[in-house]
C-alpha positions in Angstrom: 161.7 162.0 67.7 160.9 165.5 66.3 158.2 167.4 68.0 155.1 168.2 66.0 154.9 171.7 64.8 151.5 173.3 65.7 149.3 174.5 62.9 148.8 178.1 62.0 145.6 179.7 63.2 146.2 183.2 61.9 148.3 184.3 58.9 150.3 187.5 59.5 150.0 190.3 57.0 152.1 193.3 56.4 155.3 191.7 57.6 153.7 190.3 60.8 154.5 186.8 62.0 151.9 184.0 61.8 150.2 182.9 65.0 149.9 179.2 65.9 146.8 177.5 67.3 148.4 177.5 70.8 149.0 181.2 71.0 146.1 182.6 69.0 143.4 184.4 71.0 140.2 185.4 69.3 139.5 189.2 69.4 136.9 190.5 71.9 133.7 191.9 70.5 130.0 192.2 71.5 128.3 189.0 70.4 125.2 189.7 68.3 123.5 186.6 69.7 123.9 186.7 73.4 124.8 190.4 73.8 127.9 189.7 76.0 131.4 190.9 75.3 133.4 187.8 74.6 136.0 186.3 72.1 134.1 186.2 68.8 134.4 185.1 65.2 134.0 187.8 62.6 135.0 190.4 65.1 136.7 192.5 62.4 133.6 192.9 60.3 130.1 191.5 59.8 128.2 190.0 62.7 130.5 188.9 65.6 129.4 185.6 67.2 131.0 184.0 70.3 132.0 180.4 70.4 129.1 179.4 72.5 126.5 181.0 70.1 128.2 179.8 66.9 125.9 177.3 65.2 127.3 173.7 65.1 126.9 171.4 62.3 124.2 168.8 62.9 124.5 165.0 62.2 122.4 162.0 62.9 122.9 160.8 66.5 124.0 157.1 66.6 121.8 156.5 69.7 118.6 158.5 69.4 118.6 158.9 65.6 117.8 162.7 65.8 119.6 165.3 63.7 121.5 167.2 66.3 125.0 168.7 66.8 127.4 166.1 67.9 128.9 166.4 71.4 131.3 163.5 70.8 132.2 161.0 68.1 132.4 157.5 69.6 133.0 154.2 67.8 129.3 153.7 67.1 129.2 157.2 65.5 128.3 160.8 66.5 126.4 161.2 69.7 124.3 164.3 70.6 124.7 166.1 73.9 121.7 164.5 75.5 122.7 161.0 74.7 126.4 161.8 75.6 125.4 163.0 79.1 123.0 160.1 79.6 125.7 157.5 78.6 128.3 159.0 80.9 125.9 158.9 83.9 124.4 155.4 83.1 125.4 152.8 85.6 124.8 149.1 85.6 126.1 145.8 86.9 129.1 144.7 84.8 128.6 141.1 83.6 132.3 140.3 84.3 133.0 141.8 87.7 129.5 142.4 89.0 130.3 146.0 90.1 128.1 149.0 89.5 130.1 150.8 86.9 129.7 152.8 83.7 129.2 150.2 80.9 131.1 150.9 77.7 131.6 147.6 75.9 130.5 146.6 73.4 129.9 150.2 72.0 126.4 151.4 72.0 123.4 151.3 74.3 123.7 147.6 74.7 127.0 147.8 76.6 127.4 145.1 79.3 131.1 145.5 80.5 133.1 148.2 82.3 136.3 149.6 80.9 138.6 147.6 83.2 137.0 144.3 82.3 136.9 145.2 78.6 140.6 146.1 78.6 139.9 149.7 77.6 141.4 152.8 79.0 139.4 154.7 81.7 137.9 157.9 80.4 135.9 160.7 82.0 137.2 160.0 85.5 137.3 162.8 88.0 140.9 163.7 89.0 139.9 164.3 92.6 137.2 161.8 93.7 137.8 159.2 90.9 134.1 159.0 90.0 133.2 158.1 86.4 131.1 161.0 85.4 130.8 163.9 82.9 133.6 166.2 83.8 132.8 169.8 84.4 136.2 171.6 84.4 139.9 170.8 84.7 139.4 167.1 84.8 137.0 167.4 87.8 133.3 166.4 88.1 130.6 168.9 88.9 130.4 167.9 92.5 134.2 168.4 93.1 134.1 171.7 91.1 131.3 172.9 93.3 133.2 172.0 96.4 136.3 173.9 95.2 134.3 177.0 94.2 132.4 177.1 97.5 135.7 176.8 99.3 137.2 179.6 97.2 134.1 181.8 97.9 134.5 181.4 101.7 138.3 181.5 101.8 138.3 185.2 102.7 136.8 184.6 106.1 139.2 181.8 107.2 138.1 178.6 108.7 138.0 179.9 112.3 136.8 183.5 111.8 133.1 182.7 111.3 132.4 179.1 112.4 128.9 179.1 110.9 130.2 179.5 107.4 131.5 176.0 107.5 127.9 174.7 107.7 126.9 177.1 105.0 129.6 175.7 102.7 128.5 172.2 103.5 124.9 173.0 102.6 125.9 174.5 99.3 128.1 171.6 98.3 125.4 169.1 99.3 122.9 170.4 96.8 120.9 167.7 95.0 121.9 169.1 91.6 125.5 170.4 91.6 125.0 172.2 88.3 122.2 174.4 89.8 124.5 175.2 92.8 127.3 176.1 90.4 125.0 178.4 88.5 123.9 179.9 91.8 127.5 180.7 92.8 128.2 182.2 89.4 125.1 184.4 88.9 123.2 184.8 92.2 123.1 188.1 94.0 123.1 186.2 97.3 126.4 184.6 96.4 127.8 188.0 95.6 126.7 189.3 99.0 128.2 186.2 100.7 131.5 187.1 98.9 131.3 190.6 100.3 130.8 189.2 103.8 133.8 186.8 103.6 135.9 189.7 102.2 134.9 191.9 105.1 133.1 194.5 103.0 129.7 193.7 104.5 129.1 192.9 108.2 127.6 189.6 109.1 124.5 191.1 110.9 120.8 191.3 110.3 121.1 195.1 110.3 123.6 195.0 107.4 121.5 192.7 105.4 118.4 194.9 106.0 120.2 197.9 104.7 121.6 196.1 101.6 120.2 197.6 98.3 119.6 194.1 96.9 117.0 193.2 99.5 115.6 190.1 97.8 119.1 188.4 97.6 119.9 189.6 101.1 116.8 187.9 102.5 117.7 184.7 100.7 121.2 184.8 102.1 119.8 185.6 105.6 117.8 182.4 105.6 120.9 180.4 104.5 123.1 182.0 107.2 120.4 181.4 109.8 120.0 177.8 108.9 123.8 177.4 109.2 123.8 179.1 112.6 126.1 181.8 111.2 123.4 184.3 112.2 121.0 184.2 115.1 117.5 183.3 114.2 114.8 185.9 114.3 111.1 186.2 113.4 111.4 187.4 109.8 107.7 188.1 109.4 107.8 190.4 112.4 111.0 192.0 111.2 109.5 192.7 107.8 106.4 194.3 109.4 108.6 196.6 111.4 110.5 197.7 108.3 107.2 198.0 106.4 105.7 200.2 109.2 108.5 202.7 108.8 107.7 203.0 105.1 104.0 203.5 105.8 104.6 206.2 108.4 107.0 208.0 106.0 104.3 208.2 103.4 101.8 210.0 105.7 102.0 213.7 105.1 99.9 215.0 108.0 101.9 215.2 111.2 99.0 214.6 113.5 97.8 211.5 111.6 101.4 210.2 111.5 101.8 210.5 115.2 98.4 208.8 115.8 99.2 205.9 113.4 102.7 205.5 115.0 101.2 205.2 118.5 98.7 202.7 117.2 101.4 200.7 115.4 103.8 200.8 118.4 101.5 200.1 121.3 98.8 198.0 119.7 99.8 196.3 116.5 103.5 195.6 116.9 103.2 194.8 120.6 100.5 192.3 119.9 102.6 190.7 117.1 105.6 190.5 119.4 103.6 188.9 122.1 102.2 186.4 119.7 105.7 185.6 118.4 106.9 184.9 121.9 104.0 182.8 123.1 103.5 180.8 119.8 107.0 180.3 118.4 107.0 178.9 114.9 108.6 179.3 111.4 106.5 182.4 110.7 104.1 184.8 112.4 100.8 185.6 110.6 101.0 189.4 109.8 98.6 189.8 106.9 95.7 190.9 109.1 97.8 193.5 110.9 98.9 195.0 107.6 95.3 195.3 106.4 94.3 197.0 109.7 97.1 199.6 109.4 96.3 200.4 105.8 92.6 200.7 106.6 93.5 203.2 109.4 95.6 205.3 107.1 92.9 205.3 104.5 90.3 206.2 107.1 92.2 209.2 108.4 92.8 210.4 104.9 89.1 210.0 104.2 88.3 212.1 107.3 90.7 214.9 106.1 89.0 214.9 102.7 85.6 215.4 104.4 86.9 218.2 106.7 86.7 215.9 109.7 89.1 214.8 112.4 89.1 211.7 114.6 87.9 213.7 117.6 85.0 215.2 115.7 84.0 212.0 113.9 80.5 210.7 114.8 78.7 207.4 114.4 77.0 208.6 111.2 80.4 209.4 109.7 81.7 205.9 110.6 78.7 204.3 109.0 79.3 206.4 105.8 82.9 205.2 105.8 81.8 201.6 106.3 79.7 201.9 103.1 82.9 202.4 101.0 83.7 198.7 100.9 84.4 195.5 102.9 88.0 196.6 103.8 86.5 199.6 105.7 85.5 197.2 108.6 89.2 196.7 109.4 89.2 200.0 111.4 87.2 198.4 114.2 90.3 197.6 116.3 91.7 201.0 115.8 88.5 202.9 116.8 88.3 200.8 120.0 91.9 201.5 120.8 91.4 205.2 120.1 88.3 205.5 122.2 90.0 203.8 125.2 92.6 206.6 125.0 90.2 209.4 124.6 91.2 210.2 121.0 87.6 209.9 119.9 84.1 209.0 121.3 83.0 205.4 121.5 82.1 204.4 118.0 80.4 201.1 117.0 81.7 199.0 114.1 80.1 195.5 113.6 82.3 192.5 113.6 83.1 190.6 110.4 80.3 188.3 109.3 81.1 184.6 109.2 80.7 183.3 105.7 80.2 179.6 105.0 81.3 179.5 101.4 80.9 176.6 99.0 82.2 173.1 99.4 83.6 170.7 96.8 81.0 168.2 95.6 81.4 164.9 97.5 81.7 162.9 94.3 84.4 165.2 92.9 86.2 165.1 96.3 86.5 161.3 96.2 87.6 161.4 92.6 90.4 163.8 93.5 91.4 161.6 96.5 91.5 158.5 94.3 93.7 160.3 91.8 96.1 161.6 94.5 96.4 158.1 96.0 96.9 156.3 92.7 98.5 158.7 90.2 102.2 158.2 90.5 102.9 160.9 87.9 102.0 163.6 90.4 104.7 165.0 92.7 104.8 163.4 96.2 104.5 166.9 97.7 101.2 167.5 95.9 99.9 164.0 96.7 100.6 164.2 100.4 99.4 167.7 100.9 96.2 167.1 98.9 95.3 164.0 100.8 95.8 165.8 104.2 93.5 168.5 102.9 90.8 166.3 101.4 90.8 163.5 103.9 91.5 165.3 107.2 90.4 168.9 106.4 93.8 170.4 107.4 94.3 174.1 106.7 97.2 174.9 104.4 98.8 177.1 107.1 99.1 174.0 109.3 100.0 171.6 106.6 102.8 173.8 105.4 104.6 173.7 108.8 104.3 170.0 109.5 107.5 168.3 110.5 108.7 164.8 109.8 108.4 164.0 113.5 104.6 164.2 113.2 104.7 161.1 111.0 105.4 157.9 113.1 105.2 154.2 112.5 104.0 151.8 115.3 103.2 148.1 114.8 103.3 148.5 111.1 100.7 151.3 111.1 101.6 154.8 110.0 100.2 157.5 112.3 99.9 161.3 111.8 99.7 163.7 114.7 97.8 166.9 114.0 97.4 168.0 117.6 98.0 166.0 120.8 96.6 162.7 119.5 97.8 160.5 116.6 95.5 159.5 113.8 96.0 156.3 111.7 96.1 156.9 107.9 95.1 154.6 105.0 97.9 152.3 103.6 98.0 154.2 100.3 98.6 157.6 102.1 101.0 155.9 104.5 103.2 154.8 101.5 103.1 158.4 100.1 104.2 159.9 103.4 106.9 157.4 103.9 108.3 157.9 100.4 108.1 161.7 100.9 110.2 161.5 104.1 112.7 159.1 102.6 113.2 160.9 99.2 112.4 164.5 100.2 111.5 167.1 97.6 113.1 166.7 94.2 114.3 170.3 94.4 115.2 172.3 97.4 116.9 175.7 97.7 120.6 176.0 97.3 122.1 176.3 100.8 119.4 174.3 102.5 120.5 172.2 105.5 121.4 168.6 104.7 118.8 167.4 107.3 115.5 169.4 107.3 112.8 168.9 110.0 110.0 170.0 107.6 107.8 167.6 105.8 107.3 170.2 103.0 110.6 172.2 102.6 110.2 175.5 101.0 112.2 177.6 98.5 114.1 179.4 101.3 116.9 177.6 103.0 115.8 176.0 106.2 112.2 177.2 105.8 109.0 175.3 105.1 106.9 175.9 102.1 104.5 178.9 102.4 100.7 178.2 102.4 100.2 180.4 99.3 102.8 178.4 97.4 101.2 175.1 98.6 97.8 176.3 97.4 99.3 177.2 94.0 100.7 173.7 93.7 97.3 172.1 94.6 95.4 174.1 92.1 97.4 172.5 89.3 95.7 169.1 89.7 92.3 170.9 90.3 92.2 171.1 94.1 90.7 174.2 95.6 91.9 174.6 99.2 88.9 176.2 101.0 86.1 174.3 99.2 88.0 171.0 99.6 88.6 171.6 103.3 84.9 172.5 103.9 83.8 169.3 102.1 86.2 167.2 104.2 85.2 168.7 107.6 81.5 168.4 106.7 82.0 164.7 105.9 84.0 164.1 109.1 81.6 166.1 111.3 78.7 163.9 110.1 80.5 160.8 111.3 82.3 162.0 114.5 81.1 163.9 117.6 82.5 167.4 118.1 84.8 166.4 121.0 86.4 163.6 119.0 86.7 165.8 115.9 88.4 168.6 117.9 90.9 166.2 119.6 91.9 164.4 116.4 92.2 167.3 114.0 93.4 170.0 116.5 90.3 172.1 116.2 88.8 174.3 118.9 85.6 172.9 120.5 83.6 175.8 119.2 84.8 175.3 115.6 84.1 171.6 115.8 80.5 172.3 117.0 79.9 174.7 114.1 81.0 172.1 111.6 78.8 169.5 113.3 75.8 171.8 113.0 76.6 172.6 109.4 76.8 168.8 108.7 73.4 168.4 110.4 74.7 165.7 112.7 73.1 164.9 116.0 75.3 163.2 118.5 73.1 163.3 121.6 72.9 159.5 121.7 76.6 158.9 120.7 77.7 157.8 124.2 74.7 155.4 124.6 75.4 153.9 121.2 79.0 153.3 122.0 78.0 151.7 125.3 75.5 149.3 123.6 78.2 148.4 121.0 80.6 147.4 123.7 78.0 145.4 125.6 77.3 143.3 122.5 81.0 142.6 121.8 82.0 139.0 122.6 
């Protein structure tokens, strides 16, 4: 049988030979649509357009009825890309064999039989894993393509050179959405730095990542490598403050002021943060207050220079004039106490910060929000669970963000939550939300996150919990304000429970629980007697 002659793609002119469709390559040009240099139509003149940006002819989709470009032409007619992808991923029980397969017969959305039972050839089958799915490249599904690309990325290091990279590769390939992970490997700066590490161009150390010019991507990769045990864990918040302190010191022009701030940073601020990091290990150390104090000190010393003063010649009247410049001026209190103890200045008095009560969410509005969180299934499980913990138990976002799945337990059919040392039972509706959240996890987690995460609310960084600020942003979408909502919850609970019980159940300090009790106007002097009488009357 004679072989079929391929068609001509380009006619030769001026004595040149024709080019068939198998050998023809479109000329390279700068696409006027996407701006990238790619093989384009009309490259010789006019407006070059690459194949991806070339408009496709639209036709009525046989499934959804919309006028869209056809991704495939099946027996029932042209099918748009959305319906094409949905049909390839649709699974159901075949009426003939009972297996969960892709149903293709009869043609159309009403298919009830798989290809084998219908006697049709198998199509869209991954060449590696055999899964019936939309193929990504070279006859492979997206999951197998992701596995191959991740292996190619880490091939430079070898399997035994850096053991931790095996866990990193497993975390990348285990991404919930393989297409997102494929895009991350192709376009992410963190993936490029990982390729530099595997090729030996960048050292696998915290110092090398700190010095990398693409700091944002290097930080993301650092969390991924730490979660995979390829890098030793460290307190990232503390490390960022140390790097930030060098930048602050470098911006101080006066030598005397720079030395003074450096001594305060080294022996007071950073030492205190390191001690806190060692005694209270956790996912992050709170460093915002320390940053504000250092910036206030720098501004205070600059203000003294502008008024022809020094720290040694500064008096109480000068300090009071400085305090009148704004609320942030009070952050110099710790510095002045430290400086006076070391004879850098006389003893100067700065009043402590005033405790502000603030507003609380209206009780009726609070219960409406709680009802919506418990009943509205359209809200994300993360928002529903975090919102209920805030409005029902008055939990601060900084504590909610770092909760682990081990704090949620089930005993005798009752779901319990542990905020401190004691477990607290939760309503059945909230118990179902917490159970579903642990079982399903977040719908989207960062590429490179460990397969098993201890966090109840995983964050955008691999192996890290969500940040309190991000959690607050999410809760503001359904109309929940964190501080007013927490005040309303604690006032309500303080009106029903004595301070000791409130402190034990919600992990509050006794003094904080007493203040909430006074704010709620509760009087629990007769609580013990009331409990005793109740027990005496029980049968």
